[in-house]
C-alpha positions in Angstrom: -14.1 17.6 29.3 -14.1 15.3 26.3 -13.6 11.6 26.7 -16.0 9.1 28.0 -19.7 10.1 27.8 -22.9 8.3 28.5 -25.4 7.6 25.7 -27.6 10.4 26.9 -24.7 12.8 26.9 -23.7 11.7 23.4 -27.2 12.2 22.2 -27.3 15.7 23.6 -23.9 16.5 22.1 -25.0 15.0 18.7 -28.1 17.3 18.7 -25.9 20.4 19.3 -23.4 19.3 16.6 -26.3 18.8 14.1 -27.5 22.3 14.8 -24.0 23.6 14.3 -23.8 21.7 11.0 -20.8 19.7 12.2 -20.1 16.5 10.4 -20.0 13.6 12.9 -18.0 10.5 12.2 -18.6 7.3 14.1 -16.5 4.2 14.4 -16.5 1.3 16.9 -14.4 -1.6 18.1 -12.9 -3.4 21.0 -9.5 -1.6 20.7 -7.8 -4.0 23.0 -4.0 -3.5 23.1 -3.9 -0.2 21.2 -1.3 -0.3 18.4 -0.1 1.9 15.6 -2.7 0.5 13.2 -5.5 1.8 15.6 -3.9 5.2 15.8 -3.6 5.5 12.0 -7.2 4.4 11.7 -8.4 7.0 14.1 -6.5 9.8 12.3 -8.0 8.8 9.0 -11.5 8.5 10.4 -11.3 12.0 11.9 -10.2 13.4 8.6 -13.6 12.5 7.2 -15.5 15.0 9.4 -15.4 17.5 12.2 -16.0 15.3 15.3 -15.0 11.7 15.9 -17.1 9.5 18.2 -15.8 6.1 19.1 -18.1 3.4 20.3 -16.1 1.1 22.6 -17.2 -2.5 23.4 -17.5 -3.0 27.2 -15.5 -5.8 28.8 -18.4 -8.2 28.8 -19.1 -7.5 25.1 -15.4 -8.1 24.3 -15.5 -11.4 26.2 -18.6 -12.6 24.3 -17.0 -11.6 20.9 -13.4 -12.6 21.5 -13.5 -15.2 24.2 -12.9 -15.5 27.9 -9.2 -14.5 27.7 -10.0 -11.1 26.4 -9.9 -8.2 26.8 -6.3 -7.9 27.8 -6.8 -4.2 28.9 -9.9 -3.5 30.9 -12.5 -1.0 29.6 -11.3 1.8 31.9 -7.8 1.6 30.5 -9.1 1.3 26.9 -11.4 4.3 27.4 -8.4 6.3 28.8 -6.2 5.4 25.9 -8.7 5.9 23.1 -10.0 9.2 24.6 -6.5 10.4 24.9 -5.8 10.1 21.2 -5.7 13.4 19.5 -8.3 12.6 16.7 -10.9 11.2 19.2 -13.4 13.7 20.5 -15.8 11.4 22.5 -15.9 7.8 23.6 -19.1 5.9 24.5 -19.2 2.4 25.9 -21.7 -0.2 24.7 -22.5 -3.5 26.2 -24.2 -5.2 23.2 -22.4 -7.4 20.7 -22.9 -4.8 17.9 -23.2 -1.0 17.9 -26.6 -1.2 16.1 -28.5 0.5 19.0 -25.8 3.1 19.5 -25.7 4.0 15.8 -29.5 4.3 15.6 -29.4 6.7 18.6 -26.5 8.8 17.3 -27.2 8.7 13.6 -23.7 9.8 12.5 -23.1 11.6 9.2 -20.3 9.1 8.4 -20.0 5.6 9.6 -16.5 4.1 9.3 -15.0 0.6 9.6 -11.8 -1.0 8.5 -11.5 -2.2 4.9 -11.7 -5.8 6.2 -15.4 -5.2 6.3 -17.5 -5.1 3.2 -19.8 -2.1 3.2 -22.9 -4.4 2.9 -22.0 -6.1 6.2 -21.3 -3.0 8.3 -23.7 -2.8 11.2 -25.7 0.4 11.1 -25.3 1.0 7.4 -29.0 1.0 6.8 -29.7 3.6 9.5 -26.9 5.9 8.4 -27.8 5.7 4.7 -31.5 6.1 5.3 -30.7 9.4 7.1 -28.6 10.7 4.2 -25.2 9.7 5.7 -22.3 7.8 4.2 -20.6 4.5 5.1 -16.9 4.3 4.4 -14.1 1.9 4.9 -10.5 2.7 5.7 -7.6 0.7 4.3 -5.1 -0.6 6.9 -1.5 0.6 6.3 0.2 -2.1 8.3 -0.4 -5.7 9.1 -1.0 -5.1 12.8 -3.7 -6.6 14.9 -4.2 -7.3 18.6 -4.4 -11.1 17.9 -1.1 -11.0 16.1 0.6 -9.1 18.9 -0.7 -11.6 21.4 0.5 -14.5 19.3 3.9 -12.9 18.9 4.3 -12.4 22.6 3.2 -16.0 23.4 5.5 -17.4 20.7 8.5 -15.3 21.8 8.2 -16.1 25.5 7.4 -19.8 25.4 9.5 -21.8 27.7 
């Protein structure tokens, strides 16, 4: 079964994929309140290679990054949703604030982030490029974000 894997399982899968000469794409994020922008992003990320691995921030990691009121959806729900998306092959949780350790363990062929990140600031770029890989950004097609959805809901339902 695809879906959630431990780091050890992902490393084993990655080794096999390397032997099969499969191009591995990696991206990461909180992916709290999954929306159309996330789905479009995953589709475009998968088009860059053969296998898409998504690093998903754990609940404690999201809280440290986004604040005590986040995540809205707990990690189990986020894992289920992300791993159910057609383009996603594997999901791996990470508890750190950044995916640097995860990227250095997986060493993807292509590291992807949204175009709101400059390539120079993408965590793991050095590791991927040092191993012959590429770092790419994907342009967002809509103006959607979890923070905007939360603001919209709060504004709409104020008493």
